[in-house]
TORKOL-4160 file (C-alpha; in steps of 0.2 Angstrom, whole numbers, padded with zeros to 4 digits, m for minus):
65
<pt num="1" X="m0068" Y="0054" Z="0043"/>
<pt num="2" X="m0052" Y="0046" Z="0038"/>
<pt num="3" X="m0037" Y="0045" Z="0049"/>
<pt num="4" X="m0023" Y="0058" Z="0046"/>
<pt num="5" X="m0011" Y="0046" Z="0039"/>
<pt num="6" X="m0022" Y="0043" Z="0024"/>
<pt num="7" X="m0026" Y="0062" Z="0021"/>
<pt num="8" X="m0016" Y="0068" Z="0006"/>
<pt num="9" X="m0025" Y="0084" Z="0004"/>
<pt num="10" X="m0031" Y="0079" Z="m0013"/>
<pt num="11" X="m0048" Y="0075" Z="m0021"/>
<pt num="12" X="m0043" Y="0056" Z="m0023"/>
<pt num="13" X="m0036" Y="0043" Z="m0011"/>
<pt num="14" X="m0024" Y="0028" Z="m0012"/>
<pt num="15" X="m0039" Y="0017" Z="m0015"/>
<pt num="16" X="m0043" Y="0027" Z="m0031"/>
<pt num="17" X="m0026" Y="0024" Z="m0038"/>
<pt num="18" X="m0027" Y="0006" Z="m0034"/>
<pt num="19" X="m0043" Y="0004" Z="m0042"/>
<pt num="20" X="m0037" Y="0014" Z="m0058"/>
<pt num="21" X="m0022" Y="0002" Z="m0059"/>
<pt num="22" X="m0033" Y="m0013" Z="m0055"/>
<pt num="23" X="m0021" Y="m0018" Z="m0042"/>
<pt num="24" X="m0024" Y="m0034" Z="m0032"/>
<pt num="25" X="m0024" Y="m0035" Z="m0013"/>
<pt num="26" X="m0005" Y="m0037" Z="m0011"/>
<pt num="27" X="0000" Y="m0024" Z="m0023"/>
<pt num="28" X="m0013" Y="m0012" Z="m0017"/>
<pt num="29" X="m0008" Y="m0014" Z="0001"/>
<pt num="30" X="0010" Y="m0011" Z="m0004"/>
<pt num="31" X="0005" Y="0005" Z="m0012"/>
<pt num="32" X="m0005" Y="0010" Z="0003"/>
<pt num="33" X="0009" Y="0007" Z="0016"/>
<pt num="34" X="0021" Y="0016" Z="0004"/>
<pt num="35" X="0010" Y="0031" Z="0003"/>
<pt num="36" X="0007" Y="0033" Z="0022"/>
<pt num="37" X="0025" Y="0029" Z="0027"/>
<pt num="38" X="0032" Y="0044" Z="0036"/>
<pt num="39" X="0015" Y="0050" Z="0042"/>
<pt num="40" X="0014" Y="0039" Z="0058"/>
<pt num="41" X="0026" Y="0036" Z="0072"/>
<pt num="42" X="0035" Y="0022" Z="0064"/>
<pt num="43" X="0040" Y="0025" Z="0046"/>
<pt num="44" X="0051" Y="0009" Z="0045"/>
<pt num="45" X="0036" Y="m0002" Z="0051"/>
<pt num="46" X="0026" Y="0004" Z="0036"/>
<pt num="47" X="0040" Y="0002" Z="0024"/>
<pt num="48" X="0043" Y="m0016" Z="0030"/>
<pt num="49" X="0024" Y="m0020" Z="0029"/>
<pt num="50" X="0025" Y="m0014" Z="0010"/>
<pt num="51" X="0040" Y="m0025" Z="0008"/>
<pt num="52" X="0030" Y="m0040" Z="0016"/>
<pt num="53" X="0015" Y="m0037" Z="0004"/>
<pt num="54" X="0027" Y="m0037" Z="m0011"/>
<pt num="55" X="0036" Y="m0053" Z="m0005"/>
<pt num="56" X="0019" Y="m0061" Z="m0004"/>
<pt num="57" X="0014" Y="m0056" Z="m0021"/>
<pt num="58" X="0031" Y="m0062" Z="m0028"/>
<pt num="59" X="0028" Y="m0079" Z="m0020"/>
<pt num="60" X="0010" Y="m0080" Z="m0027"/>
<pt num="61" X="0017" Y="m0076" Z="m0044"/>
<pt num="62" X="0031" Y="m0089" Z="m0043"/>
<pt num="63" X="0019" Y="m0103" Z="m0036"/>
<pt num="64" X="0006" Y="m0099" Z="m0050"/>
<pt num="65" X="0017" Y="m0099" Z="m0065"/>
């Protein structure tokens, strides 16, 4: 049984979207935290985690150009 903050009431989950778009770990986690933000006690914390994963991905891209 998945936690309530992951339940979107649909027949698909965030991981399905991430797979369909072939997102890597950092991008997938950013999407995950954005989708679940506002469903737990601390919305800002989830949004900041999404930003953190985006910053990690940006740094990775910059270092590997």
